[in-house]
C-alpha positions, 0 to 999 in steps of 0.5 A: 623591949629588947635593946638592939644594936640599932639603939646603940647606934642611935646613942653613939651617933654612928651607923648600925653596921659601924656598931657591928664592926666595932663590937667585933673589933673589925678593921676600919673602925677607929679607936675613938669610935670603938670606945664610943660604941662600947660605952653606949653598949654598956650604958644600954646593957646591950649584949650582942649575939656573935654566932647563930650557930652556937645557939643550937646544937641542931643548927642547920647554919642556914636562914631563908629570905623570902623576897619578891622578884629581884627586878624591883631594885628595892629587894637587892638593896635590902637583901645585900645587908641582910646577907652580910648580917647573917654571914657575920653571924655564921649563917648561909643565906637561902633566897626564896622568891615569891612571884606573887602570882602563884602560891609560895611553896611552903615545904622548903621553909618548914622541912627543917633545913633552915634555922629561921626565915626573914620575910621581906615581902608579905601582904597584910592578910598573908598566912605565911608568918602565922604558919611559920610560927605554928610550925615552930620556925623562927620568923621575922618580917622586915619592911612589911607587917601582917595583920592579926599575927604577933611576929617579930618585925622591923618596919619603917614609920610609914605614917610618920614618913608620909606625913613628913612628905605631905607637909613638905609639899604643902610648905612648898606651896603645892595644893594639886597633889596626886598619889601613886601608892603601892597595893592596898593589900600591903602595909607599905602601900596602905599605911603610906597612902592613908597617912598622906591623904589624912594629913592633906585632908586635915590641912583642907587640901584633900586628894580626890580619889581619881588622883590616887592610884594603888598599883604594883610596886614597879617602874612600869606601874609608876609610868602608866599611872603617871601618864594617866594622872598628868591629865589632871595637871597636878603640881606634885606627885608622891610615890610610895616607893622609888620604883614607882617614882622612877617610872613616873619620872620616865613618863614625865620625860616622855610627855615633855613635862619638866621635873621639877619645873612643871611637877615635883616628884617624891619617892620612898626607900632611897635605893642606890639608883635614886641618887644617880645623876640622871634621877637625883630623886628626892625621896624618903630614906628608911635606912635599909641597912638599919632595917636589915641589921635589926631584922637579923638581930631579931631573928638571932634573938628569936632563935635563942629564945623561941618563947620571948614576946614578939618585938616590933622595931620602927625605923624613923624615916628621913627626907632626902632632898635632891633634885626632883622637888621645887616650889609651886611657883616654878610650875607653869 
């Protein structure tokens, strides 16, 4: 498996952006940190790729990012570090929006104007990654996986994170637990809900089917789902992303249900809004910066070596404890 700056960051005990800055001798990195990063890089045999343009004399100097509409705050939070990482490698970013309700126009991705494509939104059965590979366009998936195609990808540990949340809620004493998941057609929606329910079932507290909603990853869908689920009087709700969770909090407020006194809400992604005082959302962090910079590295390596075996990088999740969880004894 290829060594990446994500591995260097883990060994050095710093963030991935710090590794990038240290290896480029950027200002703002202390001498001690720079030394620690370089020692970790040497120990792992890591060799950074500093410039995408130097990789090919036919470089267009542009990389496309396929994203869902930016009304979902997750995508701006992911695209910003993708853009920064690509800019440091000498690339301009072209944003291609996938509206989901109509076929994505393939021509701008394969007409030779791009050196590669990073796909941030994809369904499990999507043909886009396979089509890009078939056309010889370097492609990396970030946050999402596609079935039946060998493609570079950087993804969160969806199953591991979901099991962590499930056990956390059980440890708080919750037994009446509902789920607002994303679309089953996406790897994030499918894997998180499946692992969460399986963990609860193994602990003899299965989630009834009627307590599960698999809906679009949006605040509106989270709000509508929460309003519907509240009639079952759950004490905790796991939402498969923060947009859903913010919508659920909105519904709880509108219904006079206090969080966390009456119900616990846990999200996923740790988007910047989730830390705002009015939300203070307990959530799972997949480190969007780490995923973004790993995806950029994978793309640079793919451009440099189109025939290399596909690489999958799995980012370990971390539970961020804020103000929307409580012990079941608080519910009344």
